[in-house]
Structure formats: C-alpha cells, structure tokens
C-alpha positions in Angstrom: -3.4 -11.9 47.5 -0.9 -11.9 44.6 -0.4 -15.1 42.7 3.3 -15.4 43.7 2.3 -15.0 47.4 -0.2 -17.9 47.0 2.6 -20.0 45.5 4.8 -19.3 48.5 2.0 -20.0 51.1 0.4 -23.0 49.2 -0.2 -25.9 51.6 -1.3 -29.4 51.0 -3.3 -31.3 53.7 -2.9 -35.1 53.3 -6.2 -36.9 53.9 -5.1 -40.4 54.9 -4.7 -42.4 51.7 -7.5 -40.5 49.8 -5.7 -37.5 48.4 -4.5 -34.0 49.1 -6.3 -30.8 49.1 -4.4 -27.7 47.9 -5.0 -24.2 49.2 -7.0 -23.6 46.0 -9.3 -26.5 46.9 -8.1 -29.0 44.2 -8.0 -32.6 45.3 -5.0 -34.6 44.2 -5.1 -38.4 44.3 -2.3 -40.1 46.2 -2.4 -43.5 44.5 0.8 -43.8 42.6 1.5 -40.1 43.1 5.0 -38.8 43.5 6.7 -35.4 43.3 6.8 -35.7 39.5 3.0 -36.2 39.4 2.1 -33.0 41.3 0.9 -30.0 39.2 3.2 -27.0 38.9 2.1 -23.5 40.0 0.8 -21.3 37.1 3.0 -19.2 34.9 4.7 -16.3 36.6 4.5 -17.8 40.1 7.6 -18.1 42.3 8.8 -21.6 42.3 7.5 -22.3 38.7 10.3 -24.8 38.1 10.6 -26.3 41.5 7.2 -26.8 43.1 9.4 -27.2 46.2 6.6 -27.4 48.9 4.9 -30.1 46.9 8.2 -32.0 46.4 9.0 -31.9 50.1 5.5 -33.0 51.1 5.6 -35.8 48.6 8.8 -36.9 50.3 7.1 -36.8 53.8 4.1 -38.7 52.4 6.0 -41.4 50.6 8.9 -42.1 53.0 7.5 -41.2 56.4 3.8 -41.4 56.2 3.9 -44.3 53.7 6.7 -46.1 55.7 8.5 -46.6 52.4 12.3 -45.8 52.7 12.9 -47.2 49.2 11.2 -44.1 47.8 14.4 -42.3 48.8 16.0 -43.6 45.6 13.6 -41.5 43.5 13.4 -38.4 45.7 16.9 -37.6 46.8 20.3 -37.1 45.2 22.8 -40.0 45.4 25.1 -37.8 47.5 22.3 -36.6 49.8 23.2 -35.5 53.3 21.0 -35.3 56.4 22.3 -33.8 59.6 20.4 -35.0 62.6 21.6 -34.9 66.2 24.9 -33.4 65.1 25.7 -36.4 62.9 25.8 -36.5 59.1 24.2 -39.4 57.3 25.6 -39.3 53.7 24.2 -41.1 50.7 20.9 -42.8 49.8 21.8 -46.3 51.2 22.9 -44.9 54.6 19.9 -42.6 54.7 17.5 -45.5 53.9 19.1 -47.6 56.7 18.8 -44.7 59.1 15.1 -44.3 58.2 14.4 -48.0 58.6 16.1 -48.1 62.0 14.2 -45.0 63.1 10.8 -46.3 62.0 11.5 -49.7 63.6 12.2 -48.0 66.9 8.6 -46.6 67.1 5.5 -48.8 67.4 2.3 -47.2 66.0 4.4 -44.8 64.0 2.5 -41.7 62.8 4.0 -38.7 60.9 2.2 -35.4 60.6 3.0 -32.4 58.5 2.5 -29.3 60.6 3.6 -26.6 58.2 5.7 -26.3 55.1 6.9 -23.2 53.2 9.7 -22.2 50.7 11.9 -19.3 50.0 11.1 -17.2 46.9 13.2 -19.2 44.4 12.2 -22.6 45.8 15.8 -23.6 46.6 15.1 -24.0 50.3 12.1 -25.4 52.1 11.3 -25.3 55.9 8.9 -27.9 57.2 7.6 -28.5 60.7 6.5 -32.0 61.5 5.3 -34.2 64.4 5.8 -37.9 65.1 3.7 -39.9 67.6 4.0 -43.5 68.6 5.2 -45.9 71.3 8.8 -46.3 72.3 10.4 -49.4 70.9 14.0 -48.3 71.6 13.9 -44.9 70.0 17.2 -43.0 70.3 18.9 -45.8 72.2 16.4 -45.9 75.0 15.0 -49.0 76.6 11.9 -50.2 74.7 8.9 -49.7 77.1 6.0 -49.1 74.7 5.4 -45.7 76.4 3.6 -43.2 74.2 5.6 -40.2 73.0 5.5 -37.3 70.6 8.4 -35.7 68.8 8.4 -32.3 67.1 10.9 -31.3 64.5 11.9 -28.7 62.0 13.7 -29.6 58.8 15.4 -27.2 56.4 15.7 -28.9 53.0 17.5 -27.9 49.8 15.6 -28.7 46.6 17.8 -29.0 43.5 16.7 -27.6 40.1 15.9 -31.2 39.1 13.4 -31.5 42.0 15.6 -33.9 44.0 16.4 -33.2 47.7 20.1 -32.5 48.4 20.5 -31.6 52.0 18.4 -31.8 55.1 19.1 -30.3 58.5 16.8 -31.2 61.4 16.2 -30.1 64.9 13.9 -32.2 67.1 12.3 -32.2 70.5 10.9 -35.3 72.0 8.4 -35.5 74.8 7.9 -38.7 76.6 4.9 -37.5 78.5 1.7 -39.5 77.8 0.1 -38.3 74.6 -3.0 -39.1 72.6 -2.0 -39.7 69.0 -4.5 -38.5 66.5 
C-alpha cells in the first residue's frame, strides 16, 4: 500500500476514555487531546496540512462522545453551518444550543464512529456514525424511554486552518428495540 493511500484510509478506533489506536497501531492518549494534539501524517502524504480524518474524529469524540458542546468553540468556524433535516443551523452558539437540545432528548446517549474517510486534498470528509439511547423526546416525539438507534452520514468541510466549516447530515432512526453496545 502506498503511503498516501494509507493516509486516505487511516482510521482511529476510540477505546472508551483510554485512547485511540491508529491503523499503524500507535496509541494516542485522549486526556486533554484535541484536533491540534493529533500527529500529522508523514511527509508526502495526502492531507499533510489537514489531518482531516483525525480532526473530524476529534470533533466526534469531544462534542458527541464526550457530551461537551462547548468544545464547538475550538473546533468549528464562527460562521459554521450544519444542515440537518432540511434546516440550516448557522453559527457556533446556535449549533451548541442544537447539540445540547439533541443530547438532552436522549437518555443513555451513546455515539459511535462507524467509518470516516477524506478526499485526496483533505478538504472534505465523509463520516458514518450511529447513536443509541432511549427516547426522551427526540425529534419532537413523546418521551417514552423506548430504546432506539439512529444511523447517519455526515459530509464535512475542513478548512486549511483545521476548523470545520460546513456539515450536511442524512439520518435514519429506528425505533425498534435495540441493544446498545
């Protein structure tokens, strides 16, 4: 496998609060880690300046797995836009409020990274994810504590400065009984 192909397919598997394991087998501690703390791919690799997969997965880890919407201030542009369900949420403050509301509508909230990859120059990243939990009024439904799982795909734009600019998501929610894990 060529070095630039490895950079394009590089994945990180988050191990609870312990750390991350890269495709090369390196373990990265998560304590205090952020996108800026992650190592860059070696010289000559696609994405040298962006580390886009790592940046997006740090966003997932800090904001969604870590239940920390305030991390948005460090990870996205001030004029950030997310399109979800056909609606645009514009700016950090509105995005943080949207995340807080979403997270509060799910008891036992769990966020899983399924797959993440970037285009050759690192300007776009696609990431598949899964959320499990119990309904506490998610998407304007009656709270009934029923287990559910939701699958989504996000297409993210990563700026040259490493901040996220735009996210477009597509989701599918299943309200069938599930076994989070």
